[in-house]
C-alpha distance (Angstrom), angle and dihedral (degrees) to the residues before:
residue distance angle dihedral
X1 . . .
X2 3.79 . .
X3 3.84 121.3 .
X4 3.85 118.6 -116.0
X5 3.79 88.5 -108.2
X6 3.74 92.2 54.0
X7 3.88 88.5 49.5
X8 3.67 91.0 49.4
X9 3.81 92.6 48.8
X10 3.80 90.6 55.5
X11 3.78 91.9 48.8
X12 3.81 93.3 48.6
X13 3.79 89.8 47.6
X14 3.84 90.9 51.5
X15 3.91 92.9 49.3
X16 3.76 90.5 49.8
X17 3.76 88.3 49.6
X18 3.77 92.3 58.7
X19 3.78 97.9 29.4
X20 3.82 96.1 120.2
X21 3.85 90.8 47.3
X22 3.77 87.5 54.3
X23 3.77 94.7 49.5
X24 3.71 90.5 46.8
X25 3.81 89.4 55.7
X26 3.78 93.1 52.3
X27 3.85 92.2 44.2
X28 3.77 91.9 51.0
X29 3.78 92.5 52.5
X30 3.78 89.3 46.2
X31 3.77 88.6 58.0
X32 3.70 93.7 48.5
X33 3.79 107.5 46.7
X34 3.83 125.2 -177.2
X35 3.74 127.3 -179.7
X36 3.76 124.2 -129.5
X37 3.81 118.9 -54.5
X38 3.80 87.7 6.5
X39 3.95 94.4 77.7
X40 3.79 95.3 109.4
X41 3.83 93.7 126.5
X42 3.80 92.1 42.0
X43 3.89 91.9 49.1
X44 3.85 90.1 48.2
X45 3.68 90.4 52.3
X46 3.77 95.9 48.0
X47 3.78 87.8 47.1
X48 3.77 89.9 56.4
X49 3.77 90.7 51.4
X50 3.72 90.4 54.6
X51 3.77 89.9 48.6
X52 3.81 86.1 51.8
X53 3.92 87.7 55.3
X54 3.91 89.8 46.0
X55 3.82 91.5 -117.6
X56 3.82 114.5 146.8
X57 3.79 113.3 -136.9
X58 3.80 145.1 171.7
X59 3.67 119.5 -124.2
X60 3.79 137.3 -170.3
X61 3.78 92.5 51.8
X62 3.84 107.9 154.9
X63 3.84 86.7 0.5
X64 3.90 97.3 -64.5
X65 3.81 107.5 17.7
X66 3.88 125.4 119.2
X67 3.90 133.9 -152.6
X68 3.68 126.3 -175.0
X69 3.81 132.8 164.7
X70 3.82 142.8 -136.0
X71 3.87 110.9 -161.3
X72 3.81 119.3 -148.4
X73 3.78 121.9 -142.8
X74 3.72 94.5 -97.3
X75 3.89 134.7 30.1
X76 3.80 116.2 -91.7
X77 3.97 141.9 122.5
X78 3.83 120.0 -30.6
X79 3.81 117.2 -122.7
X80 3.79 117.4 -159.2
X81 3.85 119.2 -148.3
X82 3.73 106.8 -163.1
X83 3.93 134.4 -156.7
X84 3.71 125.1 176.5
X85 3.84 123.0 -131.4
X86 3.68 104.6 -161.3
X87 3.82 135.7 95.8
X88 3.74 130.9 -154.8
X89 3.87 124.8 -120.7
X90 3.91 105.7 -108.5
X91 3.79 108.7 153.1
X92 3.74 110.3 -155.1
X93 3.74 95.6 32.7
X94 3.92 108.7 134.1
X95 3.84 89.9 -118.1
X96 3.86 96.7 40.0
X97 3.73 121.1 130.2
X98 3.74 103.5 -112.0
X99 3.71 93.4 -141.5
X100 3.82 103.2 43.4
X101 3.85 100.8 22.7
X102 3.72 87.0 -126.7
X103 3.71 114.3 158.4
X104 3.77 140.2 165.2
X105 3.85 95.3 -124.5
X106 3.71 91.7 149.0
X107 3.77 103.7 51.1
X108 3.80 99.3 -113.7
X109 3.81 90.0 139.2
X110 3.83 86.9 67.6
X111 3.81 92.0 56.4
X112 3.68 91.4 64.0
X113 3.71 92.6 54.2
X114 3.83 88.3 48.3
X115 3.77 91.6 51.4
X116 3.74 93.6 49.9
X117 3.86 89.0 44.0
X118 3.88 87.9 58.1
X119 3.91 88.4 53.2
X120 3.74 90.9 48.1
X121 3.68 93.2 51.9
X122 3.84 98.6 45.2
X123 3.82 88.4 48.2
X124 3.85 90.9 62.5
X125 3.81 114.2 122.5
X126 3.78 110.0 -77.4
X127 3.81 98.7 6.6
X128 3.77 107.8 92.9
X129 3.82 94.8 48.8
X130 3.78 91.5 55.2
X131 3.80 92.4 60.5
X132 3.73 125.5 91.8
X133 3.81 104.0 -149.7
X134 3.79 139.0 25.0
X135 3.84 136.7 -86.7
X136 3.83 119.0 -135.4
X137 3.86 109.9 -151.7
X138 3.69 106.3 -152.7
X139 3.89 131.8 -171.7
X140 3.76 103.5 -174.1
X141 3.88 126.9 -168.2
X142 3.79 132.3 -134.9
X143 3.75 110.6 16.0
X144 3.78 90.7 150.8
X145 3.86 104.0 76.9
X146 3.75 96.0 -141.5
X147 3.78 135.5 128.6
X148 3.80 87.7 48.8
X149 3.82 97.1 176.3
X150 3.86 90.3 51.1
X151 3.72 93.9 48.6
X152 3.82 93.0 47.2
X153 3.88 86.1 51.2
X154 3.76 89.0 57.3
X155 3.74 91.8 50.5
X156 3.84 90.4 50.5
X157 3.81 89.5 51.6
X158 3.76 90.0 53.4
X159 3.79 93.7 -114.8
X160 3.86 93.5 114.8
X161 3.70 133.7 32.7
X162 3.74 100.9 -174.9
X163 3.86 118.4 21.0
X164 3.87 107.6 -126.0
X165 3.82 131.6 58.7
X166 3.79 101.5 -106.8
X167 3.74 92.0 37.1
X168 3.81 90.1 57.6
X169 3.86 95.3 37.7
X170 3.87 85.8 56.9
X171 3.87 94.0 46.8
X172 3.81 94.2 44.9
X173 3.87 88.4 51.4
X174 3.85 94.3 -115.1
X175 3.89 86.5 135.4
X176 3.86 95.0 47.3
X177 3.74 92.8 100.4
X178 3.87 93.1 42.5
X179 3.80 120.8 97.6
X180 3.85 100.0 -177.7
X181 3.76 140.3 -2.1
X182 3.73 143.9 -155.2
X183 3.88 141.9 -177.1
X184 3.74 136.7 162.9
X185 3.80 126.2 -132.5
X186 3.73 128.1 -155.2
X187 3.75 118.5 -117.7
X188 3.84 138.4 -169.5
X189 3.82 94.3 -165.7
X190 3.77 113.0 117.5
X191 3.73 94.1 -149.2
X192 3.85 87.4 63.7
X193 3.78 91.2 67.3
X194 3.91 114.8 -167.5
X195 3.82 90.2 -38.8
X196 3.77 131.8 8.8
X197 3.86 127.6 -167.0
X198 3.83 132.8 -178.0
X199 3.71 125.1 29.0
X200 3.80 128.5 107.2
X201 3.79 140.2 -121.3
X202 3.75 137.6 -138.5
X203 3.73 125.6 -94.9
X204 3.81 122.9 -137.6
X205 3.71 152.6 -177.1
X206 3.70 123.2 -141.6
X207 3.85 129.4 -138.9
X208 3.90 130.6 -147.1
X209 3.73 103.6 -168.5
X210 3.84 122.9 -177.3
X211 3.90 117.4 -167.6
X212 3.81 110.2 -157.4
X213 3.80 122.0 -161.9
X214 3.78 138.1 146.8
X215 3.79 127.1 -81.1
X216 3.77 118.2 -129.6
X217 3.85 136.1 153.3
X218 3.78 104.3 -70.1
X219 3.77 95.1 -147.9
X220 3.82 104.1 29.9
X221 3.78 104.5 36.7
X222 3.84 112.4 3.6
X223 3.77 87.1 145.7
X224 3.82 88.2 69.7
X225 3.69 93.1 58.0
X226 3.90 133.6 68.5
X227 3.71 109.8 -130.4
X228 3.80 109.8 -136.7
X229 3.76 92.9 -178.4
X230 3.81 90.0 58.8
X231 3.87 88.0 49.5
X232 3.71 88.6 54.4
X233 3.73 92.3 47.8
X234 3.89 92.4 52.0
X235 3.81 85.8 48.7
X236 3.74 95.1 53.6
X237 3.92 92.0 44.1
X238 3.76 86.7 52.9
X239 3.79 90.6 47.2
X240 3.77 91.6 52.8
X241 3.77 89.3 50.8
X242 3.82 88.9 60.3
X243 3.74 94.9 69.9
X244 3.72 97.0 92.6
X245 3.85 88.4 55.7
X246 3.83 90.2 63.3
X247 3.82 121.8 91.2
X248 3.72 114.0 -125.8
X249 3.74 92.2 -138.2
X250 3.86 88.8 59.8
X251 3.85 91.1 64.2
X252 3.85 89.2 -144.9
X253 3.79 115.5 -179.2
X254 3.84 120.8 -169.8
X255 3.75 114.7 -171.3
X256 3.80 143.4 133.8
X257 3.74 152.3 149.9
X258 3.71 136.8 -105.3
X259 3.78 107.5 -127.5
X260 3.79 97.1 178.8
X261 3.76 126.2 23.7
X262 3.86 101.4 174.5
X263 3.80 138.5 -59.8
X264 3.75 107.6 -96.9
X265 3.82 135.1 6.1
X266 3.67 92.3 -124.0
X267 3.80 96.6 52.5
X268 3.84 125.5 71.9
X269 3.80 104.3 -106.0
X270 3.84 109.4 -106.2
X271 3.79 102.5 171.5
X272 3.81 118.9 42.5
X273 3.79 126.0 167.2
X274 3.69 134.1 -155.1
X275 3.84 132.5 -175.7
X276 3.74 114.1 -162.1
X277 3.78 140.6 179.8
X278 3.74 128.3 -149.2
X279 3.89 108.7 -167.5
X280 3.84 127.2 179.5
X281 3.76 144.4 159.6
X282 3.80 94.4 -110.3
X283 3.69 138.4 27.7
X284 3.79 90.6 -115.6
X285 3.84 91.6 53.6
X286 3.86 90.1 48.8
X287 3.82 91.8 51.1
X288 3.80 92.4 48.2
X289 3.79 93.4 50.2
X290 3.77 92.1 42.3
X291 3.88 89.7 58.5
X292 3.80 89.8 49.9
X293 3.84 92.4 50.4
X294 3.90 90.7 51.5
X295 3.75 90.6 49.2
X296 3.87 89.6 54.8
X297 3.73 88.8 48.1
X298 3.71 91.9 55.9
X299 3.82 92.5 44.2
X300 3.80 90.7 59.1
X301 3.84 90.4 52.3
X302 3.84 90.4 45.7
X303 3.71 94.1 52.8
X304 3.85 93.7 50.8
X305 3.80 99.5 33.7
X306 3.78 88.2 -118.7
X307 3.86 129.5 134.1
X308 3.85 124.7 -113.7
X309 3.72 128.2 -159.1
X310 3.82 109.6 -159.1
X311 3.91 118.4 -167.1
X312 3.77 117.7 -175.2
X313 3.67 114.2 -160.6
X314 3.80 123.2 -160.5
X315 3.69 107.1 -107.7
X316 3.81 133.8 179.5
X317 3.81 135.7 -40.2
X318 3.76 124.9 -128.1
X319 3.95 113.6 -88.4
X320 3.82 119.2 -105.0
X321 3.86 112.6 -171.5
X322 3.85 111.5 -155.3
X323 3.85 105.7 -119.5
X324 3.91 94.4 -147.9
X325 3.80 93.4 52.0
X326 3.80 89.6 42.3
X327 3.83 90.1 58.8
X328 3.85 89.9 48.5
X329 3.78 94.2 52.7
X330 3.75 94.5 43.0
X331 3.73 92.4 51.7
X332 3.80 88.8 54.7
X333 3.71 95.6 42.2
X334 3.78 87.9 57.0
X335 3.87 88.4 60.9
X336 3.83 89.8 59.4
X337 3.82 101.5 42.4
X338 3.77 133.8 18.2
X339 3.78 112.3 -73.5
X340 3.83 90.2 -119.3
X341 3.76 88.7 62.6
X342 3.75 92.3 58.1
X343 3.82 109.5 83.1
X344 3.80 127.0 -161.6
X345 3.86 110.2 -153.3
X346 3.84 116.0 -157.2
X347 3.84 111.1 -100.2
X348 3.81 90.2 -112.4
X349 3.78 97.0 50.0
X350 3.95 102.9 118.9
X351 3.81 117.5 -152.9
X352 3.81 90.8 -159.4
X353 3.73 96.9 -127.0
X354 3.76 128.8 86.8
X355 3.84 141.9 -124.5
X356 3.74 138.4 -174.1
X357 3.81 87.3 -130.4
X358 3.84 78.9 81.4
X359 3.78 89.7 64.1
X360 3.79 88.3 54.1
X361 3.73 92.2 48.3
X362 3.84 88.4 62.7
X363 3.72 94.3 63.6
X364 3.86 105.1 29.8
X365 3.83 140.8 16.3
X366 3.89 109.3 -82.5
X367 3.78 139.8 168.6
X368 3.85 124.4 -154.7
X369 3.90 106.6 -174.8
X370 3.71 124.4 175.1
X371 3.80 133.1 -134.1
X372 3.75 123.5 -147.4
X373 3.78 104.0 -133.7
X374 3.79 107.2 116.2
X375 3.85 140.3 72.1
X376 3.79 132.5 -149.2
X377 3.89 127.9 44.8
X378 3.72 113.2 -56.6
X379 3.83 116.7 -102.2
X380 3.87 89.7 24.6
X381 3.81 135.9 109.2
X382 3.73 87.6 -107.0
X383 3.72 98.2 58.3
X384 3.85 105.6 111.4
X385 3.76 135.7 158.9
X386 3.83 107.5 -117.1
X387 3.67 101.0 173.4
X388 3.80 114.7 40.5
X389 3.76 92.9 178.4
X390 3.80 91.4 59.7
X391 3.87 90.7 37.8
X392 3.86 99.9 51.9
X393 3.84 114.4 2.6
X394 3.82 102.7 45.2
X395 3.85 94.1 44.9
X396 3.72 88.8 49.0
X397 3.76 90.8 53.0
X398 3.85 93.3 45.3
X399 3.79 90.4 52.7
X400 3.79 95.8 44.5
X401 3.82 90.1 49.9
X402 3.74 88.8 48.1
X403 3.77 94.8 51.4
X404 3.91 87.9 49.1
X405 3.81 87.5 54.2
X406 3.86 93.0 48.7
X407 3.79 99.0 44.7
X408 3.90 104.8 26.9
X409 3.90 118.1 88.1
X410 3.76 92.8 38.7
X411 3.81 91.9 -48.1
X412 3.80 87.4 -76.6
X413 3.75 95.3 156.3
X414 3.80 94.7 45.1
X415 3.86 89.5 53.5
X416 3.76 90.6 48.1
X417 3.76 90.2 53.5
X418 3.81 89.8 51.6
X419 3.78 94.2 44.3
X420 3.85 89.5 56.6
X421 3.73 96.1 43.0
X422 3.79 127.2 96.8
X423 3.90 115.2 -176.9
X424 3.63 118.4 -131.5
X425 3.75 91.3 -138.1
X426 3.72 134.7 6.5
X427 3.92 114.9 -119.4
X428 3.78 92.0 -101.9
X429 3.78 91.7 47.7
X430 3.71 90.7 49.8
X431 3.93 94.1 50.5
X432 3.88 89.1 46.4
X433 3.74 91.6 52.8
X434 3.67 95.9 46.1
X435 3.85 91.8 48.6
X436 3.74 89.2 49.9
X437 3.94 89.2 58.6
X438 3.83 90.6 57.9
X439 3.82 106.4 97.1
X440 3.79 138.2 157.2
X441 3.84 126.2 -161.3
X442 3.70 132.1 178.7
X443 3.85 112.6 -159.3
X444 3.80 121.4 -171.5
X445 3.76 110.9 -155.3
X446 3.73 92.8 -172.3
X447 3.79 93.6 70.7
């Protein structure tokens, strides 16, 4: 029987042997970005790469998601290794699609290379058969909660229940045979060093708001119309006035974009659309701020005598990094880069953003470390991967080594993680809770 260190050495050598292949995969995805639930070409490409490795897989889960397996030599827990398929929309990014504005300005293209790299490492001679358990290789859609009107349309058509990749995978039961999960995200934050573990993130709900007025000639007879754009302006002014009612410790963020401001400059706007986000550190803080946002939307409609349709979509849950898995990952990361370059953030250090990995962390042990390999603010035209070795190869190695620690030696460490873990919610409780957050209200400000 090989030792863990021997198994890890074989895995690392295998990853090094296909390093250029893994980087080529990531860079190909970078140059062909697709936003959430549009990732059909990306999914087909990832499926072809799994075929190339001889890994059987399912596709079309939650429209574009993929799930394959590596089976160990003996039964045991299943560890999921996750990569995200989707891009953002950041027009002007150097790698943006000129037609759609889609761009990988968050580094998800690197995650697919990482996930495949873990597979390559664990398939090295003599490794897989020493593991007691399985590895689920998962390429998931739609982590970036954008294109809200489009996603809500898919929901109303019955094509989606919940509106992000991991949410829908949970709802569909695609995680039912998974016991724990991990993924690594790129970072441009200097405080993250080469690797960062720990910390948390905000949860959120998302708003799709439609202000409805009455069209009229904007020059000759504006008094005969009802200006939906002015209703939205009043609503956003009211929303900005709410900020002093929000506690600093709740880390609430209220923000959004106007996706439609009217049809023609010489016609009173009758149909104005807004996509908003309510983020917060806790479910309670999110719920409180969500009520305040709705009140502001109604106020805008009331002021102008317009109508407003407010849809609240169930967003993400705050992130919980499993402490035992965190220690395992950190220990392995320190074998790849100097220990001083591996940062452990306090569990309550909130990054401000949100991820649907937080949803998964409510029902099973997970980790979501970061790798410092990029420059420029996230989600901006400046966000670029500068060090692909650190963006793809080292995270793949760290996760492969961590999987070996979890599943080798009779999966003793994985079993210890599970024995010490109590879920915040069961899967059914999670789905019920998220469904309860989906609401729609039509308010008539003229009555």
